[in-house]
N, C-alpha and C positions, 0 to 999 in steps of 0.2 A: 388225415390224422387218426382214422379209425384203427389203423394197424399199430399205433404207438400206445404204449401202456400209460395208464393214468399216472403212475409214479414218474415215468420219464417226462411226461408233460408238466408235472408239478416242478420237477427240477429245472426244466426249460423256463417255466414261468418265473421261478425264483431268480434265475440268471437274468431274465429280461427286466425284472424289477430293479436288480442291481445296476444294470446298464442304464435304465431310466434315471436312477439316482445319480449315476456318473454324469450323464449329460446335463441334468438339472444343476448339479453342483458346479460343473465346469462353466456353465453360462454365468451363474452368479459370481463365481470366483474370478473369472476373467474381467467382468464388468466392474467388480468392486476393487480391483487393484489400484493402488496409488501409482499413477502414471509416472510421477517424478522419481519415486523410489524404484520403479521398474526400469527407467532409463539408467539410473545409477547402477543397479545390479547388472544390467545388460552391458554397460560400459566396463564393468569389472569382470566380464566374460563368464557370467553365470549362465550355464547352458539352458536351464529352464526359463530364465528370464529372456534370453535371446530368442528362443522359439516362441515364447508368449508375445514378445514385442512384434515379431513378424506376423503372427496371427492377428494382432490387434491393429495392424496398419490398415486393414480393411475390415472393420468390425461388422459391417453388414454381411460380408461373406462368412465370417466366423459364426455369426448368429444363424445364418442360413444352414451352415453345416451342422451345427448342434441341433437345430430344430428338425432337420431331416432325420438324424439319428434318433432323436427323442420321440418323434411322432411314429417312426417305424417300429421301435421297440414297444411303445405303448399300444399301438393298434394290434401288433402281433400278440402282445400279452393279453389284450382283451379277447381276442379270438380263442386263444388257448384256454383262458379262464372260463369262457363260455362252454367249451367242449367238456372241460372237467366237471363243471357244475351240472350240466345236462346228464352226464353219466351218473352223478351222485344223487341228484334231486329231480331229475326228469323235467317236466314242463316248467317247474319253478326255477330251473337252472339259470336261464338268462337274467331274471330279476336278481337272484342271489349273486350272480357273477357281477352284474353292474354295481350293485350296492357294495359288495365286499371289495371288489377291485378298486372302486373309487376311494374307499377309505384307506386301503393299503397304499395306493399310489400317492394320495395326498400326504399321508404321514411319513412313509418310508422312502418315497421317490421324489417328493417335492419339498414340503416344509422343512423336514429335518435336514436333508443334505444342503438345501439352499441357505438355511440358517447357519449351518456349520461353515459353508463357504463364505458367507458374508462376514463371519467372525474371524476366519483364518484364510483369506483369499490366496495368499502366496502358497500355503501348504496344499491347496487344492488345485490352483491354476497351473503351477509349474509342472507337477507330475502329469496333469491332464494334457499339457502341451505336447508331451512325447507321444501320446496316442492320437490327438487331434491333428497333428501335423501330417502323418502318413495318410490319415483318413481324408484330409483336405486334398492331398495330391491324387488320391484314388478317385474321389468323387468330384474333382475339379469341374468337369463339364456340367454335371448335374447342379452344382452350386451356382456356377455362372448363369446357367439357364434360369434357375429359380430367381436369382437376383435381377436378371433382365426383365422377367415378368413383373416382379414386385415394383421395380423402379419405374416401369412403364405405367403401372396403375397409379403410382404416386404422382407422376407427371400429369396424368389425366386430371387429377384433382388439384393441380397447381402447386405441388410440393417440389421444391428444388432438392434434388438428391446429390448434386455435385458440390454444393457450397458447404464445405466443412470448415468449422472454425478451429479444429484440432484442439490442442491443449493450451492455446494462447490465453493469457490472463491479463486483465486490465489492472490498474493500480489498486482499485478498491478490493478486488479479489485477492491480490497479493497481501493487502493489509489484513484481511481476514485470516489468511494462512499464517502470517507472522503472529497475529494475536492468539491464534489457537495452537501455536507451537508449544506453549506451556514451558515446561522445564527444559525442553530441548534447546531453547535459546534463552540465555540469561536476560533478565528483565531490562538491564541497561542496553544490551545489544538490540533487544526488540524496539526500544525507543529510538535508537539510532537508525534502524532500518525503516521504521515508520516515518522518521524525519526525512530520510532520503526520498521516500516515496511522495512526501508532501512538498518537496522542493518545487515541483512544476506548478503547484497551486499557489505558491507564494511569490510575490514580486519584490523587486528591489525597494519599492516604497514602503513595504511592510517592515523592513529592518534597517532602513537608512537612518543616519543621524540627521535630523532636520537642519536646514540651513542656518537657522537662528542659534543652533547649538554647536555649529562647526567652529572649532578653535583654529585660528590661522594667523598669519603675519600680514599686517597692513604695511606694504612697502613704502607708503607715503608718510608714515610716522617717523619721528626722529630716530636716529641710529641708536641712541642710548636706550630708548624704550624697546627697540627691536632686539638689541643684545640681551636686555634683561628678560625678555620673553623667550628668547632662544635658550637661555641658561636654565630657565625654570620649566621648559616644555616637558610634558609627560607623554606626549604622543610620538610614535616612531616617525611619522610623516606629517608635515605641516603644509597646508595650502598657503600660497603667497598670492596676495591680491592687491589691487589699488582701490582703497576706500571701501568698496563693496565686493562681496564674494562673487558677484556676476562678472567683475573685472579680474578674473582669475589669471595668474601668470604662470603658475606651475606648482610643483611640490618640492619641498626641501626634506631630505632624508636625515635622520639623526646622525648617521655616520658622517655625512657631509658637514653638518653643523659642528660636530665635535672637531673635525679636521680643520675647518675654517677658523674656529675660535682658538684652537691650539696653535696654529701656525702664525696668525697675524691678527689677534683680537684688537690691538690698538689701531691698526691701519685698515681694519675690515670696512669695506664699503658696500653700498647697496648693489653696485654693479657686480661685486664678488658673489653676493647672494643670488642674484638673477642668473649669473653664469653657472652656478652650481645646481640649478633647479632641473628637475625632470619634467617632461611634457605632461599635460593634463589628459586623462582618459575620461571621455564622457560616456555615460550610460543612458540610453533612452528609458523614459518611465514605462512601466508595464513589463519590463524584461523579467521573465521567470528566473528564480534563483538557480535552477539547474542549468539554464542557458548561460547565465552570467558566470557561474562557476567554471564552465568550460571556456568561456571567453577569457577569464583571468588566467587560466592555465595555458591557453593557446598563445596569448599575447605576453606571458611572463610578467604580468602586472598584478599588484596586490591592492590597489586602491583606485577609486573612480568617483566622479561626480554625476549624480542623477539629474537629468535635465528634462523639462517638459517639451511639448511640441513647439513652443515658441523659443526654445533655447534658454529659458530661465532656469537657474540652478535650484533644485528642490532639496538636495541633501547630499550626504557623502556615504559611500558604501565601501567596505574593505573586505578582503578575502577572509579575514578572521571572523567578520560578522556572519558570513555564510557558513563557515565551518562550525560556528557556535550554534547555528540552527540545527546542525546534525548531532554534534556531540555534547551540546550544552556549554555552559560557561567553563572555559579552561584557562583564562588569563585573569589577572587582577588589574582592573582599570583604576589607577590611583587618582585619576581625575574625578572619578565618581565617588567623592567622599560623602555626599549626602544622598541617601537612597531615595528612589522615587516612591517606594512602598514601605511604610512604617507601621508597625503594630503598636496601638495605643494600649494603655493600662486597662481601660474599660472593655477591651475585646474588639473595639472597632479598629478599622484600618484607614490610615491617612495616605492618600495617593496623590502624587503630583499630577497636575493636569496635562503635562507634556509626556507622561508615560504612555508608551504604545500599548494598544489593546492586546497585541500578541504577547508582550512581556507580562502584562497583568494576568492574562489567562494561563500562561505557562508557569508563572511564579505561584499563583494562588489556586491553580486548578479550577478556574472559573470558566464560564461559557459566554462571555460578552460577544456580541456579533462582530465578526471580522471582515464582513463583505462591504463595509462602508468606510467611514473615517478611520484613520490609522491611530489617532491618539484619543485618550479619554476626554480631553477638552473638545475635540471635534465631534466625538460620539454624543456627548451631552448637548452641545449646541445644535446638532442635527435633530436630536430628539425633541427639544423644547422649542426649536425654531425661533430663538431670540437670545439676546445677551442677558443672562440672569443676574440677580443681585446676590451678594453674600447672604447666606442663611436660607436660600431656596432649597426646598426638599423635593425629591423625586424618587421614583422607583424605575430603574433602568434594567431591562432584561431580568427582572425579578429581584434585583439588588437595591435595597433602600440606601439613598445617598443624600448627603447634605453638602452644599457648596460652601466652602469655608472662606475662600479668598478669590477676589477678582482683580486683575491688573491689566491695564491696556486692552480692555475688551477680551481678555483671555481668562479662562478658569485656571487659577494657579494651584489650588489644592481642594481635595474632596475627601469627605469622611464617609466611609461605607460600613454598614453593620451586616457582616456576612451571616451572622446567626439568625437574622430576620429574613433570610432569602426565601422567596416564594416561587415555586415553579411557574413560569409564565404560561398562560393558557393559549393554546393554538387558536388562531382566528379562522 
């Protein structure tokens, strides 16, 4: 270097610092890219995105390539800076070179370009890909050799270098992405997406109509009573059974009922009803909603009865019930003339004991525990471990409650004061 002028060395040093800034910003920009947006841009034939995607298929090789370039220019810059400083300041040159170059590299070749790349990764990474791609092809053997050495060292300390998870996300991570989408996804669409992701965590027991609330036709009743019930039915499909719901015979569809009554109401017999029924579809308890939704679709069925391990009927589930878990209430149930949840004038809320915990949480935006009993009655009974009397007060999951009515060993109604809610302490 003795034959090269100080001015020329200064120009070379300046170029090397620019190159160091390029490598530093490229590394940060490449690693800060949104991989899903990158896939979208690459799918739309964006040239920079395509090259970047290819480089990121093996990130360890890309990092190796960038570090080779960055370390080379930094070490060369340090050598040139030392020569320049020795010429200018003599024996103090190495010290001045070390201090000065450290400051310059940190500010102009590390922090500033990396911050810029982190804020605008696409503007940095895509142009850099046009330079790094031919570099990678040129230095391929060197990069492979460096990775082989580093991978060997990692294996020696027990680190697996071949087990990559890629960009796979679990449902909880997808929920975070949906929640952080902000204005990109309308609020209602966010709720629908989150509900879809929750389907696998919810079972048919969580949304089923309990067996004691299932409205059906007892085929053993007099024909006049059956006809009256058929004419006033508000449900599209009615289960037909003998005395008890466990003796289920089938389902009658509203279209069949109308046709039967219109054609021969006076001569309609129970045999006609039984002949018009469709078979019963049974659903095992514990079936996740996403599985049951697919089962309904595959079997072209819209209704089923939930049974336990002994074959006893627990309740009834329809396709509409599952869809409402995703999109919310979209039909009017005329049978539900008395609401399970009512606001009182004093600000308290009166809740029917048979109301499901999920419906209460969803309607009132509460956080009652959902990993145990499915109804408010069951939740309270589990909590106090006995059959309470009317007027009993308790605080459940932070909500103060008073039991208003008991009937047949069941809690019929409860009054809750949500304004007195206290955040429960973690045990």
